[in-house]
Backbone and ligand atoms as CSV (ligand in chain L), in Angstrom:
chain,resi,resn,atom,element,x,y,z
A,1,UNK,N,N,236.526,21.890,182.947
A,1,UNK,CA,C,235.699,23.050,182.497
A,1,UNK,C,C,235.231,23.720,183.758
A,2,UNK,N,N,235.275,24.887,184.107
A,2,UNK,CA,C,234.784,25.741,185.109
A,2,UNK,C,C,233.304,26.368,184.799
A,3,UNK,N,N,232.373,26.189,185.633
A,3,UNK,CA,C,231.252,26.989,185.489
A,3,UNK,C,C,231.110,28.201,186.247
A,4,UNK,N,N,231.468,29.203,185.565
A,4,UNK,CA,C,231.504,30.554,186.063
A,4,UNK,C,C,230.255,31.155,186.811
A,5,UNK,N,N,229.154,30.800,186.135
A,5,UNK,CA,C,227.993,31.334,186.562
A,5,UNK,C,C,227.773,30.683,188.131
A,6,UNK,N,N,227.842,29.299,188.206
A,6,UNK,CA,C,227.556,28.594,189.565
A,6,UNK,C,C,228.666,29.205,190.569
A,7,UNK,N,N,229.974,29.414,190.403
A,7,UNK,CA,C,230.890,29.993,191.166
A,7,UNK,C,C,230.663,31.414,191.570
A,8,UNK,N,N,230.182,32.210,190.806
A,8,UNK,CA,C,229.804,33.490,191.059
A,8,UNK,C,C,228.831,33.790,192.237
A,9,UNK,N,N,227.907,32.670,192.169
A,9,UNK,CA,C,226.759,32.904,193.265
A,9,UNK,C,C,227.438,32.458,194.848
A,10,UNK,N,N,228.704,31.600,194.869
A,10,UNK,CA,C,229.002,31.114,195.952
A,10,UNK,C,C,230.152,31.948,196.301
A,11,UNK,N,N,230.672,32.834,195.515
A,11,UNK,CA,C,231.963,33.601,195.816
A,11,UNK,C,C,231.787,34.532,196.997
A,12,UNK,N,N,232.454,34.359,197.924
A,12,UNK,CA,C,232.275,35.334,199.225
A,12,UNK,C,C,232.542,36.962,198.889
A,13,UNK,N,N,233.389,37.151,197.777
A,13,UNK,CA,C,233.534,38.538,197.502
A,13,UNK,C,C,232.294,38.992,196.879
A,14,UNK,N,N,231.565,38.364,196.133
A,14,UNK,CA,C,230.312,38.966,195.530
A,14,UNK,C,C,229.328,39.033,196.714
A,15,UNK,N,N,229.279,38.010,197.826
A,15,UNK,CA,C,228.426,38.378,198.736
A,15,UNK,C,C,228.633,39.553,199.785
A,16,UNK,N,N,229.898,39.666,199.873
A,16,UNK,CA,C,230.284,41.104,200.556
A,16,UNK,C,C,229.881,42.352,199.843
A,17,UNK,N,N,229.880,42.295,198.605
A,17,UNK,CA,C,229.549,43.574,197.865
A,17,UNK,C,C,228.275,43.661,198.005
A,18,UNK,N,N,227.253,42.627,197.914
A,18,UNK,CA,C,225.986,42.949,198.310
A,18,UNK,C,C,225.563,43.262,199.663
A,19,UNK,N,N,226.358,43.021,200.723
A,19,UNK,CA,C,225.889,43.177,202.066
A,19,UNK,C,C,225.430,44.863,202.512
A,20,UNK,N,N,226.226,45.679,201.935
A,20,UNK,CA,C,225.896,46.934,202.337
A,20,UNK,C,C,224.399,47.508,202.048
A,21,UNK,N,N,223.948,46.918,200.737
A,21,UNK,CA,C,222.514,47.317,200.418
A,21,UNK,C,C,221.489,46.723,201.418
A,22,UNK,N,N,221.862,45.395,201.747
A,22,UNK,CA,C,220.925,44.532,202.780
A,22,UNK,C,C,220.871,45.279,204.184
A,23,UNK,N,N,222.115,45.900,204.534
A,23,UNK,CA,C,222.243,46.400,205.969
A,23,UNK,C,C,221.837,47.713,206.065
A,24,UNK,N,N,221.374,48.392,204.817
A,24,UNK,CA,C,221.012,49.897,204.878
A,24,UNK,C,C,219.695,49.912,205.879
A,25,UNK,N,N,219.926,50.933,206.723
A,25,UNK,CA,C,218.969,51.420,207.642
A,25,UNK,C,C,218.370,52.628,207.517
A,26,UNK,N,N,217.131,52.894,207.403
A,26,UNK,CA,C,216.728,54.294,207.136
A,26,UNK,C,C,217.168,55.243,208.218
A,27,UNK,N,N,217.727,56.264,207.973
A,27,UNK,CA,C,218.037,57.396,209.038
A,27,UNK,C,C,217.158,57.982,209.832
A,28,UNK,N,N,216.184,57.178,210.520
A,28,UNK,CA,C,215.001,57.658,210.961
A,28,UNK,C,C,215.179,57.932,212.418
A,29,UNK,N,N,215.765,57.216,213.155
A,29,UNK,CA,C,216.012,57.375,214.570
A,29,UNK,C,C,217.422,57.320,214.957
A,30,UNK,N,N,218.074,58.537,214.683
A,30,UNK,CA,C,219.516,58.573,214.796
A,30,UNK,C,C,220.234,58.257,216.410
A,31,UNK,N,N,219.327,58.250,217.280
A,31,UNK,CA,C,219.770,57.856,218.603
A,31,UNK,C,C,219.669,56.391,218.982
A,32,UNK,N,N,219.016,55.805,218.135
A,32,UNK,CA,C,218.880,54.454,218.630
A,32,UNK,C,C,219.847,53.561,218.018
A,33,UNK,N,N,220.186,52.434,218.764
A,33,UNK,CA,C,221.112,51.626,218.250
A,33,UNK,C,C,220.677,50.796,217.089
A,34,UNK,N,N,221.312,50.301,216.080
A,34,UNK,CA,C,220.727,49.890,215.005
A,34,UNK,C,C,221.000,48.065,214.882
A,35,UNK,N,N,221.915,47.794,216.117
A,35,UNK,CA,C,222.258,46.265,216.061
A,35,UNK,C,C,221.003,45.509,216.151
A,36,UNK,N,N,220.117,45.637,216.908
A,36,UNK,CA,C,218.971,44.849,217.145
A,36,UNK,C,C,217.601,45.559,217.428
A,37,UNK,N,N,216.502,44.834,217.593
A,37,UNK,CA,C,215.157,45.280,217.833
A,37,UNK,C,C,214.990,45.463,219.340
A,38,UNK,N,N,216.001,46.474,219.867
A,38,UNK,CA,C,216.041,46.808,221.233
A,38,UNK,C,C,214.681,47.426,221.865
A,39,UNK,N,N,214.369,47.120,223.177
A,39,UNK,CA,C,213.414,47.854,223.904
A,39,UNK,C,C,213.855,49.196,224.188
A,40,UNK,N,N,213.075,50.209,224.011
A,40,UNK,CA,C,213.369,51.831,224.526
A,40,UNK,C,C,212.829,51.760,225.748
A,41,UNK,N,N,213.916,52.408,226.707
A,41,UNK,CA,C,213.478,52.413,228.095
A,41,UNK,C,C,212.136,53.511,228.253
A,42,UNK,N,N,212.171,54.357,227.415
A,42,UNK,CA,C,211.221,55.336,227.633
A,42,UNK,C,C,209.837,55.155,227.217
A,43,UNK,N,N,209.667,53.955,226.420
A,43,UNK,CA,C,208.497,53.671,225.765
A,43,UNK,C,C,208.316,52.087,225.741
A,44,UNK,N,N,206.995,51.549,225.517
A,44,UNK,CA,C,206.973,50.050,225.638
A,44,UNK,C,C,207.050,49.588,224.332
A,45,UNK,N,N,207.238,50.532,223.360
A,45,UNK,CA,C,207.316,49.974,221.852
A,45,UNK,C,C,208.930,49.858,221.495
A,46,UNK,N,N,209.193,48.913,220.686
A,46,UNK,CA,C,210.495,48.674,220.094
A,46,UNK,C,C,210.825,49.819,218.939
A,47,UNK,N,N,212.200,49.794,218.893
A,47,UNK,CA,C,212.456,50.770,217.645
A,47,UNK,C,C,211.814,50.421,216.359
A,48,UNK,N,N,211.659,49.125,216.122
A,48,UNK,CA,C,211.160,48.699,214.807
A,48,UNK,C,C,209.634,48.976,214.794
A,49,UNK,N,N,209.001,48.757,215.899
A,49,UNK,CA,C,207.264,49.006,216.180
A,49,UNK,C,C,207.173,50.540,215.859
A,50,UNK,N,N,208.119,51.455,216.538
A,50,UNK,CA,C,207.982,52.678,216.191
A,50,UNK,C,C,208.203,53.106,214.833
A,51,UNK,N,N,209.121,52.470,213.996
A,51,UNK,CA,C,209.330,52.937,212.827
A,51,UNK,C,C,208.217,52.449,211.800
A,52,UNK,N,N,207.528,51.214,212.306
A,52,UNK,CA,C,206.384,51.163,211.528
A,52,UNK,C,C,205.261,52.126,211.723
A,53,UNK,N,N,205.212,52.552,212.928
A,53,UNK,CA,C,204.088,53.528,213.206
A,53,UNK,C,C,204.411,54.862,212.590
A,54,UNK,N,N,205.619,55.252,212.596
A,54,UNK,CA,C,206.156,56.391,212.219
A,54,UNK,C,C,205.770,56.497,210.490
A,55,UNK,N,N,206.108,55.482,209.897
A,55,UNK,CA,C,205.863,55.190,208.518
A,55,UNK,C,C,204.419,55.413,208.106
A,56,UNK,N,N,203.533,54.839,208.880
A,56,UNK,CA,C,202.130,54.908,208.893
A,56,UNK,C,C,201.673,56.429,209.037
A,57,UNK,N,N,202.140,57.058,210.042
A,57,UNK,CA,C,201.745,58.482,210.157
A,57,UNK,C,C,202.260,59.430,209.038
A,58,UNK,N,N,203.464,59.025,208.605
A,58,UNK,CA,C,203.897,60.024,207.627
A,58,UNK,C,C,203.193,59.916,206.415
A,59,UNK,N,N,202.770,58.510,206.099
A,59,UNK,CA,C,201.812,58.432,204.865
A,59,UNK,C,C,200.456,58.974,204.965
A,60,UNK,N,N,200.045,59.007,206.215
A,60,UNK,CA,C,198.694,59.779,206.416
A,60,UNK,C,C,198.934,61.255,206.398
A,61,UNK,N,N,199.992,61.848,206.809
A,61,UNK,CA,C,200.377,63.312,206.737
A,61,UNK,C,C,200.500,63.726,205.352
A,62,UNK,N,N,201.216,62.804,204.583
A,62,UNK,CA,C,201.426,62.903,203.011
A,62,UNK,C,C,200.018,63.208,202.510
A,63,UNK,N,N,199.069,62.229,202.589
A,63,UNK,CA,C,197.676,62.281,201.999
A,63,UNK,C,C,196.952,63.376,202.544
A,64,UNK,N,N,196.901,63.683,203.554
A,64,UNK,CA,C,196.226,64.759,204.295
A,64,UNK,C,C,196.779,66.176,203.595
A,65,UNK,N,N,198.013,66.354,203.509
A,65,UNK,CA,C,198.846,67.527,202.891
A,65,UNK,C,C,198.367,67.654,201.662
A,66,UNK,N,N,198.342,66.587,200.882
A,66,UNK,CA,C,197.873,66.597,199.431
A,66,UNK,C,C,196.278,67.061,199.205
A,67,UNK,N,N,195.807,66.267,200.151
A,67,UNK,CA,C,194.167,66.790,200.117
A,67,UNK,C,C,194.051,68.044,200.369
A,68,UNK,N,N,194.536,68.818,201.417
A,68,UNK,CA,C,194.760,69.948,201.775
A,68,UNK,C,C,194.963,70.852,200.579
A,69,UNK,N,N,195.936,70.695,199.825
A,69,UNK,CA,C,196.441,71.347,198.605
A,69,UNK,C,C,195.357,71.380,197.584
A,70,UNK,N,N,194.719,70.153,197.361
A,70,UNK,CA,C,193.689,70.005,196.347
A,70,UNK,C,C,192.523,70.897,196.791
A,71,UNK,N,N,192.018,70.805,197.981
A,71,UNK,CA,C,191.018,71.559,198.661
A,71,UNK,C,C,191.207,73.234,198.262
A,72,UNK,N,N,192.339,73.526,198.637
A,72,UNK,CA,C,192.862,74.930,198.515
A,72,UNK,C,C,192.742,75.458,197.163
A,73,UNK,N,N,193.312,74.684,196.215
A,73,UNK,CA,C,193.373,74.962,194.930
A,73,UNK,C,C,191.845,75.209,194.341
A,74,UNK,N,N,190.861,74.182,194.915
A,74,UNK,CA,C,189.495,74.332,194.515
A,74,UNK,C,C,188.886,75.669,195.023
A,75,UNK,N,N,189.077,76.066,196.241
A,75,UNK,CA,C,188.701,77.225,196.722
A,75,UNK,C,C,189.019,78.446,196.080
A,76,UNK,N,N,190.182,78.441,195.467
A,76,UNK,CA,C,190.816,79.524,194.760
A,76,UNK,C,C,190.389,79.581,193.291
A,77,UNK,N,N,189.754,78.531,192.779
A,77,UNK,CA,C,189.346,78.216,191.576
A,77,UNK,C,C,188.230,78.908,191.136
A,78,UNK,N,N,188.423,79.924,190.235
A,78,UNK,CA,C,187.148,80.773,189.921
A,78,UNK,C,C,185.961,79.958,189.150
A,79,UNK,N,N,186.461,78.863,188.703
A,79,UNK,CA,C,185.288,77.930,187.851
A,79,UNK,C,C,184.513,77.225,189.057
A,80,UNK,N,N,184.925,77.271,190.227
A,80,UNK,CA,C,184.256,76.465,191.295
A,80,UNK,C,C,183.032,77.426,191.667
A,81,UNK,N,N,181.803,77.086,191.831
A,81,UNK,CA,C,180.782,77.978,192.218
A,81,UNK,C,C,180.882,78.240,193.735
A,82,UNK,N,N,180.417,79.526,193.964
A,82,UNK,CA,C,180.679,80.230,195.293
A,82,UNK,C,C,179.901,79.290,196.330
A,83,UNK,N,N,178.749,78.824,196.108
A,83,UNK,CA,C,177.857,77.804,196.893
A,83,UNK,C,C,178.692,76.741,197.393
A,84,UNK,N,N,179.393,76.050,196.332
A,84,UNK,CA,C,180.067,74.912,196.716
A,84,UNK,C,C,181.394,75.320,197.663
A,85,UNK,N,N,181.883,76.541,197.715
A,85,UNK,CA,C,183.017,76.828,198.423
A,85,UNK,C,C,182.855,76.764,199.870
A,86,UNK,N,N,181.702,76.908,200.569
A,86,UNK,CA,C,181.594,76.990,201.849
A,86,UNK,C,C,181.848,75.593,202.439
A,87,UNK,N,N,181.304,74.572,201.581
A,87,UNK,CA,C,181.528,73.358,201.835
A,87,UNK,C,C,183.134,72.839,201.930
A,88,UNK,N,N,183.901,73.342,200.904
A,88,UNK,CA,C,185.358,73.137,200.793
A,88,UNK,C,C,186.067,73.722,202.033
A,89,UNK,N,N,185.514,74.869,202.309
A,89,UNK,CA,C,186.125,75.547,203.548
A,89,UNK,C,C,185.985,74.648,204.649
A,90,UNK,N,N,184.792,74.201,204.853
A,90,UNK,CA,C,184.610,73.296,206.098
A,90,UNK,C,C,185.363,72.149,206.159
A,91,UNK,N,N,185.592,71.507,204.726
A,91,UNK,CA,C,186.451,70.527,204.634
A,91,UNK,C,C,188.074,70.743,204.938
A,92,UNK,N,N,188.408,72.120,204.793
A,92,UNK,CA,C,189.848,72.305,204.704
A,92,UNK,C,C,189.947,72.454,206.472
A,93,UNK,N,N,188.957,73.109,207.061
A,93,UNK,CA,C,189.192,73.005,208.667
A,93,UNK,C,C,189.276,71.809,209.152
A,94,UNK,N,N,188.461,70.797,208.623
A,94,UNK,CA,C,188.371,69.420,209.245
A,94,UNK,C,C,189.911,68.735,208.932
A,95,UNK,N,N,190.429,68.847,207.712
A,95,UNK,CA,C,191.609,68.088,207.506
A,95,UNK,C,C,192.676,68.940,208.177
A,96,UNK,N,N,192.559,70.265,208.282
A,96,UNK,CA,C,193.832,70.941,208.850
A,96,UNK,C,C,193.717,70.339,210.273
A,97,UNK,N,N,192.606,70.109,211.022
A,97,UNK,CA,C,192.464,69.647,212.260
A,97,UNK,C,C,193.156,68.096,212.342
A,98,UNK,N,N,192.665,67.350,211.465
A,98,UNK,CA,C,193.255,65.971,211.388
A,98,UNK,C,C,194.770,66.000,210.996
A,99,UNK,N,N,195.273,66.933,210.359
A,99,UNK,CA,C,196.566,67.094,209.981
A,99,UNK,C,C,197.335,67.361,211.291
A,100,UNK,N,N,196.731,68.254,212.022
A,100,UNK,CA,C,197.521,68.675,213.441
A,100,UNK,C,C,197.728,67.423,214.201
A,101,UNK,N,N,196.586,66.531,214.308
A,101,UNK,CA,C,196.597,65.356,215.219
A,101,UNK,C,C,197.830,64.563,214.829
A,102,UNK,N,N,197.833,64.288,213.461
A,102,UNK,CA,C,198.891,63.525,212.991
A,102,UNK,C,C,200.297,63.933,213.192
A,103,UNK,N,N,200.397,65.387,213.030
A,103,UNK,CA,C,201.818,65.894,213.345
A,103,UNK,C,C,202.124,65.870,214.812
A,104,UNK,N,N,201.004,65.809,215.685
A,104,UNK,CA,C,201.254,65.705,217.214
A,104,UNK,C,C,201.792,64.329,217.451
A,105,UNK,N,N,201.052,63.347,216.854
A,105,UNK,CA,C,201.358,61.995,216.988
A,105,UNK,C,C,202.736,61.709,216.464
A,106,UNK,N,N,203.273,62.207,215.393
A,106,UNK,CA,C,204.518,61.967,214.859
A,106,UNK,C,C,205.786,62.733,215.823
A,107,UNK,N,N,205.249,63.819,216.415
A,107,UNK,CA,C,206.085,64.626,217.377
A,107,UNK,C,C,206.384,63.575,218.485
A,108,UNK,N,N,205.371,63.000,218.963
A,108,UNK,CA,C,205.492,62.216,220.135
A,108,UNK,C,C,206.139,60.890,219.699
A,109,UNK,N,N,206.283,60.504,218.640
A,109,UNK,CA,C,207.040,59.148,218.395
A,109,UNK,C,C,208.411,59.532,218.266
A,110,UNK,N,N,208.677,60.876,217.945
A,110,UNK,CA,C,210.260,61.208,217.825
A,110,UNK,C,C,210.568,61.384,219.329
A,111,UNK,N,N,209.785,61.946,220.255
A,111,UNK,CA,C,210.161,62.206,221.627
A,111,UNK,C,C,210.043,61.055,222.599
A,112,UNK,N,N,209.543,59.966,221.851
A,112,UNK,CA,C,209.340,58.624,222.541
A,112,UNK,C,C,208.267,58.527,223.549
A,113,UNK,N,N,207.434,59.693,223.533
A,113,UNK,CA,C,206.163,59.601,224.274
A,113,UNK,C,C,204.751,58.929,223.844
A,114,UNK,N,N,204.999,58.541,222.542
A,114,UNK,CA,C,203.935,57.863,221.939
A,114,UNK,C,C,203.272,56.813,222.372
A,115,UNK,N,N,202.102,56.452,222.476
A,115,UNK,CA,C,201.517,55.191,222.742
A,115,UNK,C,C,201.032,55.330,224.336
A,116,UNK,N,N,201.129,56.498,224.986
A,116,UNK,CA,C,200.588,56.374,226.210
A,116,UNK,C,C,199.149,56.727,226.185
A,117,UNK,N,N,198.344,56.138,227.122
A,117,UNK,CA,C,196.862,56.565,227.144
A,117,UNK,C,C,196.686,57.902,227.916
A,118,UNK,N,N,195.852,58.734,226.894
A,118,UNK,CA,C,195.585,60.171,227.489
A,118,UNK,C,C,194.768,60.079,228.791
A,119,UNK,N,N,194.014,59.102,229.115
A,119,UNK,CA,C,193.201,58.945,230.267
A,119,UNK,C,C,193.948,58.479,231.433
A,120,UNK,N,N,194.611,57.363,231.500
A,120,UNK,CA,C,195.237,56.854,232.624
A,120,UNK,C,C,196.634,56.611,232.561
A,121,UNK,N,N,197.221,57.163,231.354
A,121,UNK,CA,C,198.757,57.056,231.150
A,121,UNK,C,C,199.384,55.747,231.018
A,122,UNK,N,N,198.571,54.595,231.098
A,122,UNK,CA,C,199.123,53.309,230.633
A,122,UNK,C,C,199.567,53.070,229.431
A,123,UNK,N,N,200.428,52.175,228.957
A,123,UNK,CA,C,200.867,51.875,227.674
A,123,UNK,C,C,199.946,51.046,226.885
A,124,UNK,N,N,199.538,51.958,225.686
A,124,UNK,CA,C,198.534,51.215,224.785
A,124,UNK,C,C,199.180,50.190,223.885
A,125,UNK,N,N,198.651,49.005,224.019
A,125,UNK,CA,C,199.278,47.971,223.328
A,125,UNK,C,C,199.456,48.234,221.788
A,126,UNK,N,N,200.737,47.547,221.336
A,126,UNK,CA,C,201.181,48.003,219.920
A,126,UNK,C,C,200.119,47.447,218.919
A,127,UNK,N,N,199.561,46.323,219.289
A,127,UNK,CA,C,198.295,45.966,218.110
A,127,UNK,C,C,197.342,46.896,217.833
A,128,UNK,N,N,196.822,47.476,219.089
A,128,UNK,CA,C,195.931,48.662,218.920
A,128,UNK,C,C,196.424,49.759,218.248
A,129,UNK,N,N,197.861,50.085,218.583
A,129,UNK,CA,C,198.453,51.335,217.957
A,129,UNK,C,C,198.459,51.072,216.426
A,130,UNK,N,N,198.797,49.724,216.078
A,130,UNK,CA,C,199.022,49.534,214.677
A,130,UNK,C,C,197.682,49.491,213.946
A,131,UNK,N,N,196.871,49.161,214.503
A,131,UNK,CA,C,195.543,49.391,213.579
A,131,UNK,C,C,194.980,50.715,213.786
A,132,UNK,N,N,195.217,51.388,215.041
A,132,UNK,CA,C,194.804,52.859,214.955
A,132,UNK,C,C,195.883,53.730,215.555
A,133,UNK,N,N,196.741,54.250,214.501
A,133,UNK,CA,C,198.152,54.932,215.070
A,133,UNK,C,C,197.585,56.195,215.773
A,134,UNK,N,N,196.415,56.531,215.678
A,134,UNK,CA,C,196.048,57.901,216.234
A,134,UNK,C,C,195.302,57.514,217.412
A,135,UNK,N,N,195.239,56.422,217.849
A,135,UNK,CA,C,194.510,56.194,219.226
A,135,UNK,C,C,195.046,57.057,220.541
A,136,UNK,N,N,194.291,57.684,221.102
A,136,UNK,CA,C,194.859,58.342,222.268
A,136,UNK,C,C,194.504,57.707,223.607
A,137,UNK,N,N,193.477,56.599,223.688
A,137,UNK,CA,C,193.196,55.997,224.688
A,137,UNK,C,C,193.473,54.537,224.695
A,138,UNK,N,N,193.538,53.906,225.869
A,138,UNK,CA,C,193.798,52.445,225.938
A,138,UNK,C,C,192.139,51.796,225.713
A,139,UNK,N,N,191.838,50.715,225.591
A,139,UNK,CA,C,190.600,50.267,225.429
A,139,UNK,C,C,189.657,50.595,226.616
A,140,UNK,N,N,190.117,50.573,227.782
A,140,UNK,CA,C,189.064,50.553,228.865
A,140,UNK,C,C,188.800,52.092,228.999
A,141,UNK,N,N,189.720,53.104,228.804
A,141,UNK,CA,C,189.374,54.605,228.647
A,141,UNK,C,C,188.578,54.941,227.564
A,142,UNK,N,N,188.796,54.385,226.491
A,142,UNK,CA,C,188.179,54.587,225.040
A,142,UNK,C,C,186.515,54.289,225.389
A,143,UNK,N,N,186.470,53.008,226.078
A,143,UNK,CA,C,185.043,52.608,226.214
A,143,UNK,C,C,184.349,53.692,227.259
A,144,UNK,N,N,185.151,53.975,228.333
A,144,UNK,CA,C,184.631,55.073,229.155
A,144,UNK,C,C,184.323,56.259,228.509
A,145,UNK,N,N,185.349,56.756,227.766
A,145,UNK,CA,C,185.066,57.916,227.064
A,145,UNK,C,C,183.800,57.976,226.045
A,146,UNK,N,N,183.573,56.745,225.492
A,146,UNK,CA,C,182.605,56.741,224.466
A,146,UNK,C,C,181.033,56.609,225.244
A,147,UNK,N,N,181.371,56.139,226.450
A,147,UNK,CA,C,180.021,56.011,227.301
A,147,UNK,C,C,179.660,57.461,227.940
A,148,UNK,N,N,180.492,58.326,227.768
A,148,UNK,CA,C,180.343,59.600,228.387
A,148,UNK,C,C,181.110,59.574,229.898
L,1,ZN,ZN,ZN,193.685,54.318,229.856
């Protein structure tokens, strides 16, 4: 008596049909080789690290765009009091500004110029970028910047 269920799990044919789904790579960086987590010559970050940063930035862009749409809807809403609208307009300006910063970061990820310190041009460590994807300065320059 053959146990069909047990055989199916070990059947190499079944494993092969499952493989394409496991190997699917998001079409984010068409210029990158997909075979391994290689280091990119123009940046200190690997393609996998850049992908993680890009996803985080895209998520931030998504939420800011949504927030902007909500604010604009509120400004155009006749039910919202005029006195409240100046505050909303100020919010729109600030969200637009931060959206531009996120877009700029995403552009630099695409151009592989992301992760350089604006102050000294050195490579900002991945751990710092992961925690703060919009960081423009290395730790030293940030400290100098904050102290004036
Ligand atoms: Zn620096």
